[in-house]
C-alpha positions as semicolon CSV with decimal commas, in nm:
position;residue;x (nm);y (nm);z (nm)
1;M;1,453;0,211;-0,011
2;L;1,222;-0,066;0,110
3;I;0,992;-0,105;0,408
4;E;1,150;-0,330;0,668
5;S;0,858;-0,327;0,910
6;V;0,529;-0,158;0,997
7;H;0,449;-0,130;1,366
8;L;0,106;-0,026;1,498
9;E;0,000;0,060;1,852
10;N;-0,352;0,150;1,961
11;Y;-0,477;0,170;1,603
12;R;-0,826;0,021;1,606
13;S;-0,791;-0,357;1,646
14;F;-0,409;-0,339;1,645
15;A;-0,318;-0,264;2,007
16;D;0,041;-0,379;1,950
17;A;0,135;-0,552;1,624
18;T;0,418;-0,557;1,372
19;L;0,444;-0,666;1,010
20;G;0,804;-0,758;0,930
21;G;1,108;-0,704;1,149
22;S;1,488;-0,703;1,147
23;Q;1,488;-0,958;0,863
24;G;1,289;-0,717;0,649
25;L;0,988;-0,786;0,431
26;P;0,966;-0,963;0,095
27;R;0,898;-0,756;-0,216
28;L;0,550;-0,916;-0,223
29;A;0,383;-0,945;0,120
30;V;0,035;-1,097;0,143
31;L;-0,198;-1,077;0,443
32;V;-0,443;-1,361;0,504
33;G;-0,701;-1,407;0,775
34;A;-1,068;-1,454;0,851
35;N;-1,326;-1,180;0,792
36;G;-1,291;-0,920;1,065
37;S;-0,938;-1,028;1,158
38;G;-0,790;-0,686;1,078
39;K;-0,656;-0,702;0,722
40;S;-0,851;-0,397;0,605
41;T;-0,760;-0,217;0,928
42;F;-0,390;-0,266;0,851
43;F;-0,437;-0,112;0,507
44;D;-0,638;0,168;0,664
45;A;-0,344;0,251;0,892
46;L;-0,127;0,304;0,584
47;S;-0,405;0,513;0,434
48;F;-0,427;0,714;0,758
49;L;-0,061;0,810;0,727
50;R;-0,109;0,912;0,365
51;D;-0,417;1,120;0,456
52;A;-0,227;1,288;0,741
53;L;0,053;1,374;0,499
54;D;-0,176;1,491;0,219
55;K;-0,397;1,699;0,452
56;D;-0,331;1,693;0,827
57;V;-0,387;1,471;1,129
58;P;-0,727;1,615;1,234
59;T;-0,861;1,551;0,882
60;A;-0,731;1,192;0,883
61;V;-0,888;1,131;1,226
62;M;-1,225;1,289;1,145
63;K;-1,243;1,090;0,820
64;R;-1,250;0,780;1,040
65;G;-1,505;0,904;1,292
66;G;-1,283;1,069;1,553
67;M;-1,022;0,951;1,801
68;K;-1,273;0,726;1,975
69;E;-1,301;0,520;1,655
70;V;-0,930;0,532;1,570
71;R;-0,781;0,444;1,909
72;S;-0,797;0,080;2,018
73;R;-1,094;0,018;2,246
74;G;-1,000;0,008;2,612
75;K;-0,642;0,122;2,548
76;P;-0,491;0,446;2,679
77;G;-0,207;0,637;2,519
78;P;-0,135;0,768;2,171
79;V;-0,201;0,601;1,838
80;V;0,136;0,498;1,694
81;I;0,237;0,423;1,336
82;E;0,604;0,340;1,294
83;I;0,763;0,255;0,959
84;K;1,118;0,126;0,931
85;F;1,294;0,164;0,597
86;R;1,626;0,011;0,495
87;E;1,865;0,050;0,205
88;D;2,208;-0,113;0,180
89;G;2,259;-0,139;0,554
90;P;2,154;0,196;0,709
91;G;1,804;0,205;0,858
92;I;1,558;0,493;0,881
93;T;1,261;0,491;1,117
94;Y;0,965;0,724;1,080
95;R;0,746;0,732;1,391
96;L;0,417;0,918;1,426
97;E;0,222;0,941;1,751
98;V;-0,126;1,095;1,751
99;D;-0,314;1,196;2,064
100;E;-0,568;1,451;2,180
101;Q;-0,506;1,799;2,318
102;K;-0,805;1,991;2,449
103;G;-1,028;1,745;2,266
104;K;-0,854;1,787;1,928
105;P;-0,622;1,542;1,748
106;V;-0,259;1,655;1,746
107;V;0,083;1,519;1,657
108;S;0,207;1,430;2,004
109;Q;0,537;1,309;1,857
110;E;0,695;1,280;1,513
111;K;1,045;1,144;1,464
112;I;1,291;1,041;1,195
113;I;1,563;0,824;1,341
114;Y;1,870;0,715;1,146
115;R;2,071;0,409;1,248
116;H;2,389;0,342;1,052
117;S;2,410;-0,018;1,177
118;S;2,240;-0,245;1,428
119;R;2,512;-0,165;1,685
120;S;2,526;0,211;1,636
121;T;2,348;0,476;1,842
122;P;2,044;0,618;1,659
123;W;2,056;0,980;1,543
124;H;1,748;1,200;1,539
125;F;1,705;1,393;1,215
126;L;1,358;1,503;1,327
127;D;1,201;1,526;1,671
128;F;0,874;1,722;1,690
129;S;0,590;1,742;1,939
130;G;0,279;1,959;1,916
131;G;0,411;2,152;1,618
132;H;0,752;2,236;1,769
133;G;1,086;2,058;1,759
134;I;1,423;2,012;1,593
135;A;1,516;1,916;1,238
136;A;1,855;1,839;1,081
137;R;1,968;1,985;0,751
138;N;2,224;1,715;0,669
139;P;2,192;1,462;0,387
140;L;2,194;1,111;0,535
141;A;2,501;0,996;0,344
142;T;2,720;1,278;0,478
143;V;2,677;1,210;0,850
144;E;2,945;1,006;1,025
145;S;2,850;1,086;1,386
146;E;2,567;1,259;1,569
147;S;2,793;1,555;1,641
148;D;2,793;1,630;1,265
149;L;2,420;1,702;1,264
150;E;2,321;2,060;1,192
151;R;1,998;2,085;1,390
152;D;1,783;2,387;1,468
153;E;1,448;2,446;1,632
154;Y;1,138;2,513;1,422
155;T;0,770;2,580;1,493
156;L;0,475;2,496;1,269
157;D;0,159;2,705;1,281
158;Q;-0,063;2,409;1,377
159;P;0,000;2,111;1,610
160;G;-0,186;1,875;1,376
161;I;0,043;1,919;1,074
162;L;0,320;1,672;0,996
163;A;0,667;1,825;0,994
164;I;0,764;1,613;0,694
165;K;0,477;1,770;0,500
166;H;0,609;2,125;0,534
167;L;0,979;2,107;0,621
168;G;1,011;1,807;0,391
169;Q;0,925;2,024;0,091
170;M;1,238;2,234;0,144
171;T;1,566;2,132;-0,018
172;M;1,750;2,228;0,301
173;F;1,604;1,916;0,472
174;P;1,705;1,628;0,239
175;A;1,641;1,350;0,492
176;L;1,288;1,475;0,559
177;T;1,228;1,515;0,188
178;S;1,337;1,156;0,127
179;V;1,087;1,017;0,379
180;R;0,807;1,241;0,250
181;R;0,862;1,124;-0,106
182;L;0,867;0,759;-0,001
183;I;0,525;0,788;0,165
184;E;0,385;1,005;-0,113
185;G;0,489;0,729;-0,353
186;W;0,245;0,483;-0,194
187;H;-0,067;0,382;-0,386
188;L;-0,345;0,220;-0,181
189;S;-0,583;0,049;-0,421
190;N;-0,932;-0,070;-0,342
191;I;-1,090;-0,081;-0,687
192;H;-1,470;-0,066;-0,699
193;I;-1,610;-0,206;-1,020
194;D;-1,907;0,036;-1,020
195;H;-1,665;0,328;-1,010
196;A;-1,440;0,177;-1,277
197;R;-1,743;0,149;-1,508
198;H;-1,802;0,525;-1,485
199;T;-1,898;0,636;-1,837
200;D;-1,914;1,018;-1,821
201;A;-1,537;1,063;-1,842
202;Y;-1,363;1,358;-2,002
203;G;-0,996;1,437;-2,059
204;V;-0,692;1,235;-1,953
205;A;-0,523;1,153;-1,619
206;S;-0,161;1,055;-1,559
207;S;-0,234;0,843;-1,250
208;L;-0,504;0,605;-1,134
209;T;-0,722;0,681;-0,832
210;A;-0,757;0,436;-0,543
211;S;-1,109;0,331;-0,649
212;G;-1,026;0,318;-1,023
213;D;-1,300;0,566;-1,109
214;N;-1,076;0,744;-1,363
215;I;-0,962;0,434;-1,552
216;L;-1,094;0,576;-1,881
217;Q;-0,891;0,897;-1,847
218;Y;-0,587;0,700;-1,731
219;A;-0,619;0,457;-2,023
220;A;-0,645;0,749;-2,265
221;W;-0,328;0,903;-2,121
222;M;-0,140;0,571;-2,138
223;H;-0,264;0,516;-2,495
224;Q;-0,138;0,859;-2,600
225;E;0,183;0,897;-2,399
226;H;0,302;0,538;-2,351
227;P;0,164;0,330;-2,638
228;G;0,419;0,053;-2,582
229;L;0,311;-0,003;-2,223
230;F;-0,054;0,022;-2,323
231;Q;0,006;-0,251;-2,582
232;K;0,167;-0,473;-2,315
233;V;-0,149;-0,437;-2,108
234;C;-0,364;-0,530;-2,407
235;D;-0,143;-0,830;-2,489
236;A;-0,163;-0,957;-2,130
237;L;-0,538;-0,903;-2,120
238;A;-0,582;-1,093;-2,447
239;L;-0,394;-1,388;-2,298
240;W;-0,616;-1,395;-1,989
241;V;-0,955;-1,320;-2,150
242;P;-1,064;-1,575;-2,413
243;G;-1,139;-1,431;-2,757
244;L;-1,020;-1,077;-2,684
245;E;-0,803;-0,923;-2,958
246;H;-0,734;-0,569;-2,841
247;V;-0,851;-0,265;-2,646
248;R;-0,860;0,097;-2,764
249;A;-0,915;0,421;-2,573
250;E;-1,112;0,662;-2,792
251;Q;-1,267;1,005;-2,760
252;T;-1,630;1,057;-2,865
253;I;-1,757;1,362;-3,055
254;D;-1,872;1,527;-2,731
255;G;-1,529;1,479;-2,571
256;R;-1,598;1,175;-2,352
257;M;-1,342;0,892;-2,323
258;V;-1,457;0,535;-2,395
259;L;-1,290;0,195;-2,411
260;R;-1,357;-0,024;-2,713
261;F;-1,290;-0,396;-2,692
262;K;-1,245;-0,615;-3,001
263;D;-1,359;-0,976;-2,986
264;G;-1,201;-1,194;-3,255
265;S;-1,537;-1,354;-3,327
266;F;-1,701;-1,028;-3,435
267;Q;-1,613;-0,766;-3,693
268;D;-1,689;-0,450;-3,494
269;P;-1,548;-0,353;-3,153
270;F;-1,785;-0,287;-2,862
271;L;-1,788;-0,044;-2,569
272;G;-1,642;-0,132;-2,231
273;R;-1,984;-0,128;-2,066
274;S;-2,063;-0,445;-2,262
275;V;-1,778;-0,652;-2,116
276;S;-1,780;-0,842;-1,787
277;D;-1,696;-0,694;-1,447
278;G;-1,395;-0,926;-1,430
279;T;-1,253;-0,802;-1,761
280;I;-1,286;-0,437;-1,657
281;K;-1,126;-0,504;-1,319
282;L;-0,846;-0,709;-1,469
283;F;-0,778;-0,435;-1,724
284;T;-0,765;-0,181;-1,438
285;Y;-0,515;-0,391;-1,239
286;L;-0,295;-0,443;-1,545
287;M;-0,295;-0,071;-1,614
288;L;-0,190;-0,007;-1,254
289;L;0,085;-0,272;-1,270
290;H;0,226;-0,122;-1,591
291;D;0,237;0,236;-1,461
292;P;0,535;0,416;-1,622
293;N;0,586;0,591;-1,286
294;P;0,579;0,292;-1,048
295;H;0,488;0,341;-0,684
296;T;0,726;0,278;-0,396
297;L;0,448;0,076;-0,232
298;L;0,143;-0,068;-0,405
299;A;-0,120;-0,197;-0,160
300;I;-0,416;-0,391;-0,301
301;E;-0,712;-0,527;-0,107
302;E;-0,871;-0,855;-0,218
303;P;-0,782;-0,847;-0,590
304;E;-0,969;-1,175;-0,647
305;N;-1,315;-1,014;-0,638
306;Q;-1,489;-1,046;-0,979
307;L;-1,188;-1,232;-1,124
308;Y;-1,193;-1,587;-1,260
309;P;-0,980;-1,816;-1,037
310;S;-0,751;-1,931;-1,321
311;V;-0,609;-1,578;-1,376
312;L;-0,514;-1,524;-1,012
313;S;-0,182;-1,711;-1,032
314;D;-0,085;-1,498;-1,334
315;L;-0,190;-1,185;-1,147
316;A;0,026;-1,285;-0,849
317;E;0,325;-1,334;-1,079
318;T;0,263;-0,993;-1,238
319;M;0,254;-0,833;-0,893
320;R;0,579;-1,007;-0,801
321;A;0,736;-0,880;-1,124
322;Y;0,615;-0,526;-1,047
323;S;0,792;-0,527;-0,712
324;G;1,162;-0,462;-0,750
325;T;1,470;-0,302;-0,601
326;N;1,282;0,002;-0,474
327;R;0,923;-0,122;-0,491
328;Q;0,700;-0,345;-0,279
329;V;0,349;-0,483;-0,310
330;F;0,120;-0,553;-0,012
331;V;-0,193;-0,759;-0,078
332;S;-0,480;-0,894;0,131
333;T;-0,666;-1,199;0,006
334;H;-0,916;-1,475;0,085
335;S;-0,840;-1,666;-0,235
336;P;-0,682;-2,014;-0,223
337;D;-0,607;-1,979;-0,596
338;F;-0,406;-1,663;-0,533
339;L;-0,229;-1,829;-0,239
340;N;-0,130;-2,125;-0,457
341;A;0,100;-1,890;-0,652
342;L;0,280;-1,764;-0,339
343;R;0,589;-1,864;-0,146
344;L;0,560;-1,932;0,226
345;E;0,785;-1,636;0,317
346;E;0,548;-1,401;0,132
347;V;0,247;-1,484;0,351
348;F;0,154;-1,324;0,685
349;Q;-0,135;-1,438;0,904
350;V;-0,359;-1,176;1,066
351;I;-0,509;-1,329;1,378
352;R;-0,773;-1,171;1,601
353;K;-0,805;-1,288;1,959
354;D;-0,979;-1,130;2,256
355;G;-1,071;-0,828;2,044
356;Y;-0,720;-0,743;1,921
357;S;-0,526;-0,833;1,607
358;T;-0,171;-0,959;1,566
359;I;0,038;-1,045;1,258
360;R;0,241;-1,363;1,234
361;P;0,474;-1,469;0,949
362;A;0,349;-1,797;0,803
363;I;0,708;-1,914;0,766
364;K;0,732;-1,939;1,145
365;D;0,475;-2,219;1,139
366;E;0,676;-2,541;1,145
367;Q;0,386;-2,749;1,013
368;L;0,342;-2,521;0,712
369;Q;0,716;-2,531;0,652
370;A;0,718;-2,911;0,650
371;L;0,414;-2,941;0,424
372;T;0,537;-2,686;0,167
373;R;0,875;-2,863;0,157
374;E;0,682;-3,175;0,058
375;G;0,524;-2,983;-0,230
376;D;0,187;-2,883;-0,085
377;L;0,048;-2,554;-0,218
378;L;-0,054;-2,283;0,026
379;G;-0,407;-2,247;-0,108
380;F;-0,479;-2,615;-0,044
381;L;-0,338;-2,585;0,309
382;W;-0,558;-2,278;0,359
383;R;-0,866;-2,477;0,256
384;Q;-0,776;-2,744;0,509
385;G;-0,776;-2,486;0,788
386;L;-0,405;-2,518;0,863
387;F;-0,348;-2,141;0,880
388;L;-0,395;-1,981;1,221
389;G;-0,704;-1,766;1,248
390;V;-0,846;-1,876;0,911
391;D;-1,165;-2,013;1,060
392;P;-1,368;-1,748;1,247
393;R;-1,542;-2,021;1,443
């Protein structure tokens, strides 16, 4: 099941904005825009939903400085995050509204709406407010009309908890479980090279953190449990980094994990702390993109940092290959070299005007359409300032 659209209301700079729509989203969707346009804010909204699911809404709000910092400045009403999913025709909408009650953040509304077709009446599988509401026990595929829904009322013990977090863990609510698993399958990556270079690492880890600070443990796990995939990463890295022969994850006598890189020009391998920031970051991205348990959504902010421009087109192709029938990749970038590897329909412009941000598909720009038909690459058009909102001046 793929994301068809992401709609935000009153979330920081996004007073009313949508990525995607009835035509859906490409498997690889890339946000471009000037500094401060709202790209990181969009990714933060996805992260907010994950935090609210992992913990609760008050925790997600407080992590960002309170409702005053989360709600769009000068805008009344709840903060809204609405995700539309689609698979083979039927559409599912998950809508979360967050507001304040007696000065505390609460779930003012949480819904799962199922629409069999664009002409059909939507059916509510979940409708909660302030910790109380109705939930349906039916599997999506078995419902032919709203009268078939087996709905009952339920009450959670806190108004700031998501219903899909608790009810969605029960097998008696398959539709809620499906949405919960989709969102839990997201990975929001913002790799920090200082964290990825962390040297006091012990044990193994079967998944990579958002910052990449456990890359040594993750590499050790991949090396042990999935040697074929690990070798694919090493082969790709050797193609992109001149002189590199292979990489090994090893355990020291005191139990720490280290990465050893072998340069074809020298007899002995050397520790990962001796290689460049770009090599470490590229290795981390490749490990993420070869995960044996791929994520339903992989979101990556500015992958070009510390990377040599010539590898960015290959990285874009690898991200496109990662996305598939049930997987998508969202990326933000400032790199013309990365843009040169993209198709016009994969690019979305984030534009900030009068304090608020909007999102516009680049393919709706007739000038960009005409120029790309003539063979112009998007990165060159970006450099020429032909993308809306690219120049902060």
